Phi, psi and omega in degrees: 000129181295144180221196184260015183306309184287327177295317179293319179302328182259013166103016182296327180288343176265010177096002178290145178267114183248129176246145173259144184225134175213157178239161176218141176106025175289322189274337185298159176273348184217153176092163179286168169263133183246149174226152175229148172238139183220140177240126179293148173297149184304327180277359181082175177277150171304138185306324181291329177284316179302325182291342181268352184281130175221170165312128187303331181288342179269354180261148175284164177302319179298318179294318179296317181295324179291324181282331188307306182295330179290312183291321180289336176281319186277328190251139167295129185207164175207149178235140179216166182222164164242132188286169175301320178297318180292325175299318179294324182283320191259334194088161190294325180297309182290329175293323177295318177299320179296316179299319180294318178298317179298321180296316179296318180293335182276351177298143178289344181237135177280122180285154173278335181205146177242135174256121188248129175289130178120191184254007175208158184241148174288165175283121183234170176276006177224162176298153181217146178237117174283141180228113179296131185056039183297333181289348175261357186241320185253129182297318182290325175293318180300320178294316177301321180296318179296315180297316180295316183297312181296317181298315181291319179300319178295319178299315182293330175292322176296317179293331179296329178292327179278333183228074183290160175105337183271348178076022183299334179293341178252322187256356178055025178095355179289160187277062176286169179301319178300314182294315181296321178295318179293324177301317180291323185275320186256342185081170182284157174258180176292345182268357179278149183267107186295338180283352180266131192308312181299326179288316179300319179294319179292324179295317179295319182293333184275354182277000000 
């Protein structure tokens, strides 16, 4: 269960502003990669809300959706993305770093320190600490992960209405059997990532 160990370690109890950062959407074949940055309120979260926070992958969609309006109301936060074109230009790793940097820069408050989910950190205007599986360890990273996940899932549902048949409303752009079958039958859309092998193969086949 995520807690405040890393936030305290980096000075939150001494008044330092600590933000958690996470991204979602590295693996999908379609859609942008999104990142969120979140800063806990100085008084902390209400205990009943903090007790409901988990690694976003351990929460159901219903649980994430229920937490989303509460967390976005209580926490200073920002969401940013790197586009499909940027993923193609930079590769998915560097596009993820770009999205995370943009999210931190979009915060209304400049953090004193950033806690980053993963094994490397983007270049920021503040010090940053990468934490492997940080969304299961740090409360602020876990909150950022929930905000990013809900935001991207909602976006992919909107895109699914414009591009039916790929199942994005269910798979969020990941390479499920349904999605791969639609790629072969319908070909790629403008939202597909050409640098990913199944998309590149479908693009060639459709020419």
